[in-house]
N, C-alpha and C positions, 0 to 999 in steps of 0.2 A: 726452802721456802723462801721467796723474795722479801726483801725488806719492804716493809709497808711505809709508805709516805705520810705525812700530816695530811695531804690532800686526799688520800684515799681514806684516812680514818674518818675525816670529816665528810665526804661523800656518803659513807655508811651512815653517819650519825644523822645528816640530813635527811636521807631516804627514809631511815626508820621514823624520824619525826614527821615527815610529810605522811607516809603511811597510819600513824597512829592518828595523827589530824584527820586522814581521809575516812579512816575507820569510825570516828566519833562524828563527823559531820555526816556521812552517811547514814549512821543510825538515826541522828536528829532528823534527818531529811525523810527517813522511813516513817517516822512519829508524827512528822507535820504534814503528811498527804493522806487523803482518806481512798484513793484509787488503789484497790488492792494489788493491781500490777505493778506500779510504781512501789508501793510498799515492799513488795516482794524483792524487786529487782534493786531497790535501794539497800535493802538488808543483806543481799548477796553481795552487793559491792561492799558493805562495811564487813562482812567476813573476808572477802577477799584482802582487803587492804590490812586488816588484821594478821591475816596469814602472810602477806608480804612482809609486814613488819617483824613478824617472827622469823621468818627465813632469813631476811638479813641480818636480825641479831645473831641468830644461829651461826651464819657465815661469817659474820665479823669476829665473832669469839674465837673462831679457827684460827685467826690471824692476831690473835691478843687485843682485839680493838673493843674498848668499851662503849657502847652506842648510848649510854644514859649521858643526859645533859644537864641534869638537874644540878643547879647550884652555879652554874656558869652564865656569864653574860650571854652567849650563843644560845644556851638553853631557855634563857628567860625572853629573850627576843624572839625566839621560835615560839615558845609558848603563847607570849602574846599575840603573835600573828595568827596562830592557830585560833585562839580564841575569839579574835576579830572575825576571822571567816565562818567560825559556827554562829557568831552574833548575827552576821547579816542573813545566813540561813533564818534563823529564829526571827529576825526583825522582819524580814520579808515576809514569813509565813504568817506573822502576827497582822501585818498592816494591809496585806492583801487578801486577807481571810482566807490561808491557806491556798494561795493560788500555785497552782502545780508547775504552770510555765516559768514563774519567778524561782521557784526550787529547782527546778531542772536547770536553769541559766545559772545558779549559784554552783551546782554540781559540776556542771560544764566548766565554769571557771576555776574551780578547785583542781579538776582533772589537768586544766591546761597548766597550771601552777606546778602539778606533781610532773607533768612531761617535762617542762623545763627543768627542774631539779635532776630528773634522770638524765637528761641530756648532759649538762652539767657535769655531773656524775661519770658518765661514759666518756667525757673528755679530761678526767682527772689522771695527772701523771702517775704513772706505777700502778695502776690499777691491773690486778693479777688477771690472766684469762677467765677463769672460772668466776671470778666477780663480775667480770665483764658481761659472761653469758647469763648469768643470773639476773643482772639489772636490765640487759637487753630484752630479756623474756618479759619481765615484769613491766617494761615500757611498752611492748607490745599489747599486752594485756590492759593496760590503761588507756592507751590509745583506743583499742576496740571499744571499751567502755565508753569513753568520752564521745566516740562515732556514733554508738547506741543512743547516747543521752541526748545529743545534737538531733538524731531523726525523731526522737520521742516528742521534741518540744513541737508545739502547735503553731 
């Protein structure tokens, strides 16, 4: 087994955090819309992101990487950023009377952020090939979701 670099460990942790945030954000988005199609879509994306986080955690553990960031400065910063993003969804929902276009816009922004994190991870030094494959696969699915959300905006 190849030696795992700190950058690889950080990439796993960041992607787990991004996906956990995405799962929560999409769940809140599902709760913030009345359109049954959007509710269903957001719920499915929430489940997908939770699955991605689970896959990444399991994969990381095979390399001895602990992805939990609680108690670290990085974890606190990531948690704060996640809370801010979820807050925007809630705020926009409340202010605009559950404006679905605004919520779709926030979901699109969240996915754009996730895609950047995935691209950063894919460029991490020492990333094992099987990790690269998993990350690339998830990146492709997030890109497809972002494109679908963009197409749903009015």
